[in-house]
C-alpha positions in Angstrom: -1.2 -22.7 53.6 -3.2 -23.3 50.4 -5.9 -20.8 50.5 -9.4 -21.5 49.0 -8.3 -19.5 45.8 -5.0 -21.9 45.7 -6.9 -25.0 46.1 -9.1 -23.9 43.2 -6.6 -23.3 40.9 -4.9 -26.6 41.6 -8.5 -28.3 41.2 -8.8 -26.3 37.7 -5.0 -27.3 36.8 -5.6 -30.8 37.3 -8.3 -31.3 35.3 -6.7 -29.5 32.5 -3.8 -32.5 32.6 -7.1 -35.1 33.2 -5.5 -36.2 36.9 -8.6 -35.3 38.5 -10.2 -39.1 38.8 -6.8 -40.7 39.0 -2.9 -40.2 39.2 -2.5 -41.0 35.3 -0.9 -43.9 33.7 2.2 -44.0 31.5 0.8 -46.8 29.4 -2.5 -45.1 28.5 -2.5 -43.1 25.7 -4.7 -40.7 26.9 -2.2 -40.0 29.6 0.1 -36.8 28.9 1.1 -36.3 32.8 1.4 -38.4 36.0 0.9 -37.0 39.6 3.7 -38.6 41.7 2.2 -38.9 45.3 5.6 -39.6 47.9 4.3 -38.9 51.3 0.5 -37.5 52.3 -2.5 -36.6 50.4 -3.2 -34.1 48.2 -6.8 -34.9 47.1 -9.9 -36.7 48.2 -11.7 -38.4 45.2 -15.1 -39.8 45.9 -15.8 -43.0 44.5 -19.1 -42.1 42.8 -17.9 -39.1 40.7 -17.5 -39.9 36.9 -16.6 -36.0 36.2 -14.0 -35.4 39.0 -16.6 -32.8 39.8 -16.5 -33.6 43.9 -12.7 -33.9 44.4 -11.2 -31.6 46.7 -7.9 -30.5 47.7 -7.6 -32.0 51.4 -3.7 -30.9 51.8 -3.4 -27.6 54.0 -0.3 -26.8 52.0 2.8 -27.8 50.4 4.5 -28.9 53.4 1.4 -31.5 54.1 2.2 -33.2 51.4 5.2 -34.8 49.2 4.8 -35.0 45.5 4.9 -33.1 42.1 3.3 -33.3 38.4 5.6 -35.2 35.7 4.9 -35.2 31.5 5.1 -38.1 30.0 7.6 -38.0 27.4 6.6 -39.3 23.5 8.2 -39.8 20.4 8.5 -36.5 18.7 7.0 -36.7 14.9 9.7 -34.6 13.1 12.0 -34.9 10.3 15.2 -34.5 12.0 14.5 -37.6 14.5 13.5 -39.5 11.6 16.4 -38.9 9.8 18.6 -39.6 12.7 16.9 -43.4 12.8 17.7 -43.0 8.9 21.3 -42.5 9.8 21.4 -45.6 11.8 19.5 -47.8 9.7 22.2 -47.3 6.8 25.3 -47.4 8.9 24.0 -51.0 10.4 26.4 -50.9 12.8 26.2 -53.5 15.5 27.1 -51.5 18.4 26.1 -47.8 18.1 27.9 -45.1 20.9 25.2 -42.1 21.2 26.1 -38.9 22.3 23.3 -36.5 23.8 20.7 -38.6 24.9 18.0 -37.6 27.1 17.7 -40.7 28.9 17.1 -44.5 28.7 13.8 -44.5 28.6 13.5 -41.8 25.7 16.3 -43.5 24.1 14.7 -46.9 24.2 10.9 -45.6 22.6 13.2 -44.1 19.7 14.6 -47.3 19.1 11.6 -49.4 19.6 9.8 -46.9 17.5 12.1 -45.8 14.4 14.5 -49.1 14.5 12.1 -52.4 13.7 13.0 -55.2 11.6 10.9 -54.7 8.8 10.1 -58.7 9.1 9.2 -59.4 12.3 8.7 -56.3 13.9 11.2 -56.5 16.3 13.6 -53.7 17.6 16.8 -54.2 15.6 18.7 -52.5 18.9 17.2 -54.3 21.8 19.7 -53.1 24.3 19.7 -49.9 25.3 21.8 -48.2 28.2 22.6 -44.8 29.3 23.7 -44.0 32.6 22.7 -40.4 34.2 26.1 -38.1 34.2 26.6 -35.2 35.9 25.8 -32.4 33.2 22.6 -30.7 35.2 20.6 -30.5 31.5 20.5 -34.6 31.1 22.7 -34.5 28.4 23.8 -38.2 28.5 26.1 -40.6 26.5 25.1 -44.1 25.9 24.7 -47.5 23.6 22.3 -49.3 21.8 23.6 -53.0 20.5 22.0 -55.8 18.5 20.8 -59.3 19.7 24.3 -60.4 19.0 26.2 -57.9 21.5 23.9 -58.1 25.0 25.2 -55.5 27.6 27.1 -57.8 30.1 28.5 -55.2 32.5 29.0 -51.5 32.9 30.9 -48.4 35.1 30.3 -44.9 35.7 33.0 -42.7 36.3 30.8 -40.1 37.3 32.2 -39.4 40.7 36.1 -39.2 39.0 37.7 -36.4 41.0 36.4 -34.2 44.4 33.3 -33.2 44.8 32.5 -30.0 43.4 35.2 -30.7 41.0 34.3 -34.2 38.9 36.6 -34.9 35.8 33.7 -35.8 33.6 31.4 -33.2 32.4 28.6 -36.1 31.6 30.4 -39.4 32.2 33.1 -41.9 30.5 30.7 -45.0 31.5 32.5 -48.6 30.3 29.8 -50.5 28.9 31.3 -54.4 28.4 30.1 -56.4 25.8 31.3 -60.3 24.8 31.8 -61.3 21.3 29.4 -63.6 20.2 29.4 -67.3 19.5 31.0 -68.2 15.9 33.0 -65.1 15.9 36.6 -65.5 16.0 36.9 -63.8 18.8 34.0 -65.6 20.7 33.7 -65.4 24.3 36.0 -62.8 24.3 35.4 -58.9 26.1 34.7 -55.7 24.4 34.6 -52.8 26.1 33.5 -49.3 24.7 34.3 -45.9 26.5 31.8 -43.3 25.0 32.8 -39.6 25.8 31.7 -36.4 25.6 34.2 -33.9 26.5 33.9 -30.3 27.7 33.3 -28.0 24.8 34.5 -24.8 23.3 31.3 -23.0 23.9 32.0 -19.6 24.5 35.6 -19.3 23.9 38.4 -21.9 23.7 39.6 -20.2 27.3 42.8 -21.9 28.9 40.1 -23.1 31.5 38.3 -24.6 28.8 41.6 -26.6 27.3 42.8 -27.6 30.8 39.4 -29.2 31.7 39.5 -31.3 28.2 43.2 -32.4 28.9 42.3 -33.4 32.6 39.2 -35.5 31.0 41.4 -36.7 28.3 44.3 -38.1 30.9 41.5 -40.0 32.8 40.2 -41.4 29.8 43.5 -42.7 28.8 44.1 -43.6 32.8 41.2 -45.7 32.4 41.9 -47.2 29.0 45.6 -48.4 30.5 44.1 -49.7 33.2 41.7 -52.2 31.4 44.7 -53.1 29.2 46.5 -53.8 32.0 43.7 -56.1 33.4 43.9 -58.2 30.4 41.1 -56.0 28.4 42.6 -56.6 24.4 39.2 -55.4 22.5 38.8 -51.5 23.7 36.9 -48.6 21.6 37.1 -45.0 22.9 34.4 -42.5 21.2 32.2 -39.4 21.4 32.5 -36.2 20.8 36.1 -35.0 22.2 35.7 -31.4 21.3 39.1 -30.3 20.3 41.6 -31.0 17.1 43.9 -34.1 16.9 46.7 -31.7 17.4 45.2 -30.1 20.2 47.2 -30.1 23.2 44.4 -31.1 25.2 43.9 -34.4 23.6 47.6 -35.2 23.5 46.9 -37.7 26.6 44.5 -39.6 24.7 45.8 -39.6 21.2 49.8 -39.4 21.7 50.7 -41.4 25.0 48.6 -44.5 24.4 48.5 -47.0 21.8 45.2 -45.8 20.5 44.7 -45.2 16.9 42.4 -43.0 15.3 39.7 -45.1 12.4 41.0 -42.1 10.0 43.9 -44.3 9.7 41.9 -47.4 8.8 42.4 -48.5 5.0 40.0 -47.7 3.2 38.9 -45.0 4.8 35.7 -43.2 2.8 35.4 -39.5 4.2 31.7 -38.8 2.8 33.3 -35.8 1.0 33.1 -35.8 -3.1 36.1 -33.2 -3.0 38.2 -34.7 -0.4 39.4 -31.9 1.6 37.0 -32.3 4.4 38.4 -34.5 7.2 35.8 -32.7 9.9 33.0 -34.4 11.4 30.8 -31.3 13.0 29.5 -28.5 10.9 31.1 -28.0 7.6 33.8 -30.9 7.8 36.3 -28.7 7.6 39.6 -29.3 8.9 39.2 -27.2 12.3 35.7 -29.8 13.0 37.4 -32.8 13.3 36.0 -33.3 16.7 34.5 -36.6 17.0 36.4 -39.8 17.1 36.4 -43.2 17.2 39.9 -45.0 18.7 40.9 -48.4 18.7 42.9 -50.7 20.5 45.6 -52.6 18.7 44.2 -56.0 18.1 40.9 -54.1 16.9 42.7 -51.7 14.6 44.5 -54.9 13.0 41.2 -56.3 12.5 39.6 -53.1 10.9 38.8 -53.3 6.9 37.2 -49.9 6.5 35.9 -47.1 7.9 34.4 -43.7 7.0 32.3 -40.9 7.7 28.8 -41.3 6.7 27.5 -37.8 6.0 24.3 -38.4 4.2 22.4 -37.2 7.5 24.0 -33.6 7.7 23.1 -30.5 6.0 26.5 -29.3 4.8 26.6 -25.4 3.7 23.8 -22.6 4.0 22.2 -24.6 0.8 23.1 -28.3 2.0 25.3 -28.6 -1.3 28.7 -29.6 0.3 27.8 -33.1 0.5 25.1 -35.6 -0.6 22.4 -36.1 1.9 18.9 -37.7 2.3 16.0 -36.5 0.0 14.2 -36.6 3.3 16.6 -33.6 4.2 15.0 -30.3 2.5 16.4 -27.9 5.3 19.0 -27.7 7.9 16.7 -28.3 10.7 15.7 -31.3 9.4 19.4 -32.8 9.2 19.8 -35.8 11.5 22.5 -33.7 13.0 25.2 -31.2 13.0 27.8 -33.9 13.4 28.2 -36.9 10.9 28.5 -40.3 12.0 31.7 -42.2 12.2 31.6 -46.3 11.6 34.3 -49.1 11.2 34.1 -52.4 10.2 35.6 -55.0 12.3 36.5 -58.7 10.7 35.8 -61.2 13.0 36.3 -64.1 11.0 
């Protein structure tokens, strides 16, 4: 039951959130919270009450209504976010695989505010998609695509495995595109499988290895099924959280015809000393955990690839790799993972 004291506190909190007079509006810049009412009534709001002083709580208790308050998510003015956008701008890929996205709306706000065409102020990546996965923290994988590559279909694999024992920590979504008119592959299908495998956080124990191996095997099966169905152009990418020689990744790296873009020539590893092939942290060999893997048809058309390190802070003082002049400390880096890219010839 809501006691008089509880009702008074509810009104104080709603006033602080500017929700006394209405439920808030996501399109209104003054709103930073929304009162979600599903069933029942919480408040009585008199019509002629401009300051909300006559609003009362009419719900007798928590069981008398169903609803909650949501905070509105907005763009954060932080250098790290701006530097992330700068990485995407400079790599200038037609399709970008995104790891650790919060949700589609947040990712769309990021692109629509920080990745605009300077000529017409239109989004460089108007096609934004994220499928909510299995991570309870809301860490998902998604894609950004230019006007030339509208998303034609998607398929989720969040339910692969049994209840309580799903294969994927997040998902292995299939994002389907069609090569644009005028290209050598016009009308043909392109499928991106974006992944984020089980991490080694807390130790690389046998259970962690087994989980990644299970995920690797399932992605290999999905890839093989696509190829058997006549899809020639497939990319598997993401943070696989293990090295190329690891037992866990062999079902994907050794037992399929996928090829790591590190085998593309020329390959620019972004390291002045050319002794750091990794993509995470300081780029050591043990930190090569991010991948872009190509089916044979795409590998045959690859004209160059590399690791773009200008958005990371290498070493204690950030001196391992050249980085953006807008990064002055490690917390301002775009990410602790360098971006991977590959160029595909469509002429």
